[in-house]
SEDO-821778 format. One record per residue (C-alpha): residue in three letters; x, y, z. Coordinates in Angstrom, 2 decimals. Layout:
BEGIN
[site "ala",[X,Y,Z]]
...
END
This chain:
BEGIN
[site "met",[93.30,119.49,79.77]]
[site "ala",[89.64,120.33,79.00]]
[site "leu",[86.67,122.40,80.11]]
[site "val",[83.46,121.30,81.78]]
[site "gly",[81.41,124.46,81.90]]
[site "arg",[83.54,126.98,83.78]]
[site "phe",[85.74,124.25,85.29]]
[site "asp",[89.23,123.35,84.04]]
[site "ile",[89.85,119.61,84.23]]
[site "ile",[93.26,118.81,85.76]]
[site "asp",[93.19,115.03,85.66]]
[site "arg",[91.09,111.94,86.24]]
[site "phe",[92.31,110.65,89.58]]
[site "ala",[89.82,107.88,90.31]]
[site "val",[87.41,105.51,88.59]]
[site "gly",[84.52,104.25,90.70]]
[site "gly",[82.03,101.53,90.05]]
[site "met",[79.61,104.06,88.56]]
[site "ala",[81.53,107.23,87.81]]
[site "asp",[84.80,108.83,86.73]]
[site "ile",[86.21,111.28,89.26]]
[site "phe",[88.16,114.32,88.04]]
[site "arg",[90.11,117.05,89.75]]
[site "ala",[89.44,120.49,88.37]]
[site "arg",[89.65,124.21,89.08]]
[site "asp",[86.91,126.79,89.01]]
[site "thr",[87.96,129.39,86.44]]
[site "arg",[86.19,132.14,88.40]]
[site "asp",[88.43,131.99,91.45]]
[site "asn",[90.92,129.15,90.70]]
[site "ser",[89.57,127.10,93.63]]
[site "pro",[89.92,123.30,93.40]]
[site "val",[86.85,121.14,92.93]]
[site "val",[85.98,117.53,92.17]]
[site "ile",[83.81,116.56,89.21]]
[site "lys",[81.94,113.28,89.23]]
[site "arg",[80.62,112.03,85.89]]
[site "leu",[78.83,108.81,85.02]]
[site "arg",[81.15,106.41,83.24]]
[site "ala",[80.67,106.11,79.49]]
[site "asp",[80.03,102.38,79.73]]
[site "arg",[77.18,103.05,82.18]]
[site "gln",[75.39,105.52,79.92]]
[site "ser",[73.40,102.76,78.23]]
[site "gln",[72.22,101.29,81.55]]
[site "pro",[68.91,102.90,82.62]]
[site "asp",[69.31,101.87,86.27]]
[site "ala",[72.78,103.44,86.43]]
[site "val",[71.58,106.67,84.80]]
[site "arg",[68.61,106.80,87.17]]
[site "ala",[70.80,106.17,90.24]]
[site "phe",[73.30,108.86,89.24]]
[site "his",[70.52,111.37,88.62]]
[site "gln",[69.11,110.57,92.07]]
[site "glu",[72.54,111.06,93.65]]
[site "ile",[72.78,114.50,92.02]]
[site "glu",[69.30,115.53,93.15]]
[site "ile",[69.87,114.43,96.74]]
[site "his",[73.36,115.86,97.05]]
[site "leu",[72.19,119.27,95.88]]
[site "leu",[69.55,119.28,98.62]]
[site "met",[71.95,118.53,101.46]]
[site "gln",[73.46,121.46,103.33]]
[site "his",[75.51,120.33,106.32]]
[site "pro",[79.07,121.20,107.41]]
[site "asn",[79.93,117.50,107.79]]
[site "ile",[78.80,116.50,104.29]]
[site "val",[80.94,117.15,101.21]]
[site "arg",[79.25,120.15,99.61]]
[site "ala",[77.76,120.02,96.15]]
[site "val",[78.78,123.11,94.15]]
[site "glu",[76.49,122.59,91.18]]
[site "ala",[75.31,120.06,88.62]]
[site "gly",[75.25,120.26,84.86]]
[site "ser",[75.49,118.30,81.65]]
[site "leu",[77.39,118.28,78.39]]
[site "gly",[75.51,116.48,75.67]]
[site "asp",[73.74,113.56,77.30]]
[site "arg",[76.25,113.21,80.16]]
[site "glu",[75.40,114.65,83.56]]
[site "his",[78.03,115.65,86.07]]
[site "leu",[78.15,116.72,89.70]]
[site "val",[80.66,119.31,90.94]]
[site "leu",[81.74,118.88,94.57]]
[site "glu",[83.97,120.77,96.94]]
[site "phe",[87.54,119.50,97.05]]
[site "val",[88.46,118.28,100.53]]
[site "ala",[92.17,118.79,101.15]]
[site "gly",[92.97,116.01,103.58]]
[site "his",[92.69,112.26,103.91]]
[site "thr",[90.13,109.54,104.33]]
[site "leu",[89.50,108.04,107.71]]
[site "ala",[90.91,104.79,106.32]]
[site "asp",[94.17,106.59,105.49]]
[site "ile",[94.32,108.03,108.99]]
[site "met",[93.81,104.64,110.64]]
[site "glu",[96.42,103.12,108.37]]
[site "arg",[98.95,105.84,109.17]]
[site "ala",[98.30,105.46,112.91]]
[site "gly",[98.71,101.70,112.54]]
[site "gln",[102.14,102.19,110.98]]
[site "val",[103.34,103.47,114.33]]
[site "asn",[101.47,100.71,116.18]]
[site "ala",[98.87,103.09,117.53]]
[site "thr",[95.14,103.67,117.43]]
[site "leu",[93.52,107.06,117.59]]
[site "pro",[93.00,108.36,121.14]]
[site "his",[89.48,107.49,122.29]]
[site "ala",[88.40,111.12,122.45]]
[site "phe",[89.29,111.64,118.79]]
[site "ala",[87.46,108.48,117.76]]
[site "leu",[84.34,109.56,119.60]]
[site "tyr",[84.50,113.07,118.17]]
[site "ile",[84.83,111.80,114.57]]
[site "val",[81.90,109.42,114.98]]
[site "ala",[79.71,112.07,116.63]]
[site "glu",[80.33,114.42,113.69]]
[site "leu",[79.62,111.61,111.24]]
[site "leu",[76.35,110.77,112.98]]
[site "gly",[75.31,114.42,112.78]]
[site "ala",[75.86,114.34,109.02]]
[site "leu",[73.86,111.14,108.67]]
[site "his",[70.98,112.48,110.74]]
[site "his",[70.77,115.44,108.38]]
[site "ala",[70.65,113.12,105.38]]
[site "his",[68.19,110.71,107.00]]
[site "thr",[65.72,113.48,107.88]]
[site "leu",[65.93,115.37,104.61]]
[site "ala",[62.47,116.26,103.30]]
[site "val",[60.98,118.02,100.30]]
[site "asp",[57.71,119.92,100.73]]
[site "gly",[57.33,118.28,104.13]]
[site "met",[57.68,114.77,102.72]]
[site "pro",[60.64,112.79,104.16]]
[site "leu",[62.90,111.35,101.47]]
[site "gly",[63.80,108.34,103.61]]
[site "ile",[67.46,108.46,102.62]]
[site "val",[69.84,105.64,103.55]]
[site "his",[73.50,106.09,102.60]]
[site "arg",[74.23,102.32,102.41]]
[site "asp",[78.01,102.70,102.13]]
[site "val",[79.24,104.34,105.32]]
[site "thr",[82.86,103.19,105.53]]
[site "pro",[86.21,104.73,106.50]]
[site "arg",[86.89,105.24,102.78]]
[site "asn",[83.86,107.50,102.48]]
[site "val",[84.71,109.71,105.46]]
[site "phe",[87.25,112.49,104.99]]
[site "ile",[89.19,114.50,107.55]]
[site "ser",[90.41,117.78,106.11]]
[site "tyr",[93.66,119.49,107.02]]
[site "asp",[91.44,122.03,108.78]]
[site "gly",[90.05,119.28,111.03]]
[site "gln",[86.61,119.01,109.44]]
[site "val",[84.90,115.60,109.28]]
[site "lys",[83.15,115.12,105.92]]
[site "leu",[80.84,112.33,104.77]]
[site "ala",[81.17,111.63,101.05]]
[site "asp",[79.93,109.45,98.19]]
[site "phe",[76.17,109.17,98.04]]
[site "gly",[76.39,106.95,94.97]]
[site "ala",[74.77,104.00,96.74]]
[site "val",[72.02,106.08,98.37]]
[site "arg",[68.54,104.61,98.68]]
[site "ser",[65.45,106.74,99.16]]
[site "ala",[61.77,106.16,99.76]]
[site "arg",[61.21,107.34,96.18]]
[site "asn",[63.24,104.43,94.88]]
[site "gln",[62.32,101.14,96.51]]
[site "lys",[62.74,99.08,93.35]]
[site "gln",[64.27,95.68,93.99]]
[site "glu",[67.89,95.75,92.83]]
[site "ala",[69.76,92.85,91.29]]
[site "val",[73.06,94.10,92.72]]
[site "met",[73.64,94.65,96.43]]
[site "phe",[75.20,97.99,97.32]]
[site "gly",[77.60,98.47,100.19]]
[site "ser",[81.02,97.35,101.38]]
[site "pro",[81.91,94.06,103.10]]
[site "gly",[82.75,94.61,106.74]]
[site "tyr",[80.15,97.35,107.19]]
[site "leu",[76.92,95.80,105.91]]
[site "ser",[74.01,95.61,108.31]]
[site "pro",[72.24,92.25,108.59]]
[site "glu",[69.19,93.58,106.73]]
[site "gln",[71.45,94.95,104.01]]
[site "ala",[73.05,91.53,103.59]]
[site "glu",[69.56,90.03,103.41]]
[site "gln",[68.58,92.66,100.83]]
[site "ser",[65.60,93.51,103.00]]
[site "ala",[63.94,96.89,103.51]]
[site "leu",[66.34,99.47,104.95]]
[site "asp",[66.03,102.59,107.07]]
[site "cys",[68.41,104.86,108.95]]
[site "arg",[69.26,102.13,111.45]]
[site "ser",[71.25,100.31,108.75]]
[site "asp",[73.67,103.25,108.59]]
[site "val",[73.76,103.34,112.41]]
[site "phe",[75.06,99.75,112.34]]
[site "ala",[77.85,100.73,109.93]]
[site "val",[78.90,103.70,112.06]]
[site "ala",[79.15,101.47,115.13]]
[site "cys",[81.46,99.16,113.18]]
[site "ile",[83.63,102.17,112.34]]
[site "leu",[83.67,103.31,115.97]]
[site "leu",[84.85,99.91,117.19]]
[site "glu",[87.54,99.85,114.51]]
[site "leu",[88.75,103.30,115.49]]
[site "leu",[88.94,102.36,119.16]]
[site "thr",[90.59,98.96,118.81]]
[site "gly",[92.33,98.93,115.44]]
[site "gln",[90.41,95.76,114.56]]
[site "arg",[87.53,95.33,112.13]]
[site "ala",[84.19,94.64,113.80]]
[site "leu",[83.46,92.17,111.00]]
[site "asp",[86.72,91.03,109.46]]
[site "val",[85.70,89.26,106.27]]
[site "ala",[88.72,90.14,104.13]]
[site "his",[90.06,86.57,104.06]]
[site "leu",[86.75,84.74,103.80]]
[site "pro",[85.50,83.18,100.57]]
[site "asp",[82.67,85.10,98.93]]
[site "ser",[80.22,82.35,99.83]]
[site "glu",[80.73,83.05,103.55]]
[site "val",[80.87,86.87,103.58]]
[site "leu",[77.13,87.47,103.51]]
[site "ser",[76.40,84.84,106.15]]
[site "val",[78.77,86.63,108.55]]
[site "his",[76.86,89.87,108.01]]
[site "lys",[73.47,88.26,108.32]]
[site "asn",[74.36,86.88,111.75]]
[site "pro",[77.08,89.19,113.10]]
[site "arg",[79.11,88.04,116.08]]
[site "ile",[80.92,91.16,117.18]]
[site "leu",[83.37,90.82,120.05]]
[site "leu",[83.51,93.94,122.19]]
[site "asp",[86.72,94.96,123.94]]
[site "thr",[86.04,94.89,127.67]]
[site "asn",[88.86,97.39,128.17]]
[site "leu",[86.72,100.09,126.62]]
[site "pro",[84.58,102.31,128.87]]
[site "asp",[81.31,100.62,129.83]]
[site "asp",[79.16,103.33,128.29]]
[site "val",[80.96,103.03,124.95]]
[site "val",[80.59,99.24,124.98]]
[site "thr",[76.88,99.63,125.66]]
[site "thr",[76.48,102.07,122.75]]
[site "ile",[78.32,99.84,120.29]]
[site "ala",[76.47,96.72,121.45]]
[site "arg",[73.13,98.42,120.96]]
[site "ala",[74.02,99.90,117.57]]
[site "thr",[75.26,96.56,116.21]]
[site "ala",[72.28,94.49,117.33]]
[site "thr",[71.23,91.97,114.70]]
[site "ser",[67.66,93.25,114.82]]
[site "ala",[67.24,96.85,113.65]]
[site "arg",[64.45,97.26,116.22]]
[site "ala",[66.97,96.73,119.03]]
[site "arg",[69.29,99.50,117.81]]
[site "his",[69.14,103.24,118.36]]
[site "pro",[66.03,104.56,116.62]]
[site "asp",[68.08,107.01,114.57]]
[site "ala",[71.53,108.53,114.14]]
[site "leu",[70.71,111.42,116.49]]
[site "ala",[70.04,109.06,119.40]]
[site "met",[73.42,107.39,118.90]]
[site "glu",[75.13,110.76,118.44]]
[site "leu",[73.83,111.98,121.80]]
[site "glu",[75.19,108.87,123.55]]
[site "val",[78.57,109.24,121.84]]
[site "arg",[78.82,112.91,122.79]]
[site "glu",[77.99,112.03,126.40]]
[site "ser",[80.82,109.49,126.38]]
[site "leu",[83.15,112.09,124.89]]
[site "ala",[82.20,114.63,127.57]]
[site "ala",[82.85,112.04,130.28]]
[site "leu",[86.48,111.79,129.15]]
[site "asn",[86.91,115.49,129.96]]
[site "leu",[89.32,115.89,127.05]]
[site "pro",[88.44,118.83,124.82]]
[site "val",[88.45,117.67,121.20]]
[site "asp",[87.14,119.81,118.38]]
[site "his",[88.08,120.62,114.80]]
[site "arg",[91.19,122.44,116.02]]
[site "ala",[92.48,119.32,117.74]]
[site "met",[91.57,117.27,114.66]]
[site "lys",[93.48,119.76,112.50]]
[site "leu",[96.60,119.33,114.60]]
[site "leu",[96.29,115.53,114.55]]
[site "thr",[95.80,115.33,110.79]]
[site "arg",[98.59,117.74,109.97]]
[site "thr",[100.91,115.87,112.33]]
[site "leu",[100.13,112.41,110.94]]
[site "phe",[100.53,113.67,107.37]]
[site "arg",[103.22,116.27,107.89]]
[site "arg",[104.96,115.75,104.55]]
[site "glu",[101.73,115.45,102.58]]
[site "tyr",[100.39,118.61,104.15]]
[site "ala",[103.54,120.55,103.30]]
[site "ala",[103.37,119.27,99.73]]
[site "ser",[99.72,120.28,99.40]]
[site "phe",[100.72,123.92,98.94]]
[site "val",[101.05,124.27,95.19]]
[site "pro",[100.90,127.41,93.06]]
[site "pro",[97.70,128.00,91.08]]
[site "leu",[97.67,126.32,87.69]]
[site "pro",[98.14,128.73,84.80]]
[site "arg",[95.17,129.25,82.51]]
[site "gln",[95.50,127.38,79.24]]
[site "asp",[93.65,127.34,75.96]]
[site "val",[91.55,124.21,76.06]]
[site "ser",[88.94,122.54,73.92]]
[site "pro",[85.41,121.77,75.19]]
[site "his",[85.16,118.59,77.22]]
[site "ser",[82.47,116.09,76.31]]
END
């Protein structure tokens, strides 16, 4: 189709609020990658250009097995792009939907394992520093759509397009994030820190365990959505283990001061709850689960390498 540097573009498979997302192959070894490029209609918007440049800078700094890896960044003309590893698998939202089709939720041990891995990724991002100076990163859009489970059982946090850092505390006219996972302070457009992401993860954990949204705002008029997030009333399933209920209740407290101080503190509690179940779950168990739920898709994922073609430069 076209070339971006040494990468062959296969197709554009998604259009986000800020960027076009392409599938491509590295011409050096024919490995699949994803290329994220700022949309053409956003090029004239300084805030959008600045935010995308910040996403690139931050993503290149992060090195964690549970974060989608940045391969490199580059530009053609005045358009920057970010090359990311291709995760062969499915989003956590897809996995919950597929489980729901057979009237099931994920086993508790799997839910706890996924969330523990996710919290480890977030702690890495939250504590990222340059020259000893913390960047103060907040993801701001931790949702099941931005968590991937690969066919090899790896949990991967993706999409840092809404990231906020201590370097960029400019008041924004548009609120970033996804309804159903916004912390109260995010809905208020107040100052944020890592505890805002902790709130979102707790919402995901409850959804994984019960099959129900912690904050179900899908059918509410827009005028009511933010008020639900500003004063969350989250009903906890009393059939869940007491320690898990306690963790979720703490992490979803309206006041950030009442929550876990950081993602690591919540991760330790979740791993303790997982250990108490005495059910060994690791990436190998996740691999089996994912390949079983998506048996046909996994079989179809084996495709022969694309032949090299003469292509014109992509701009």
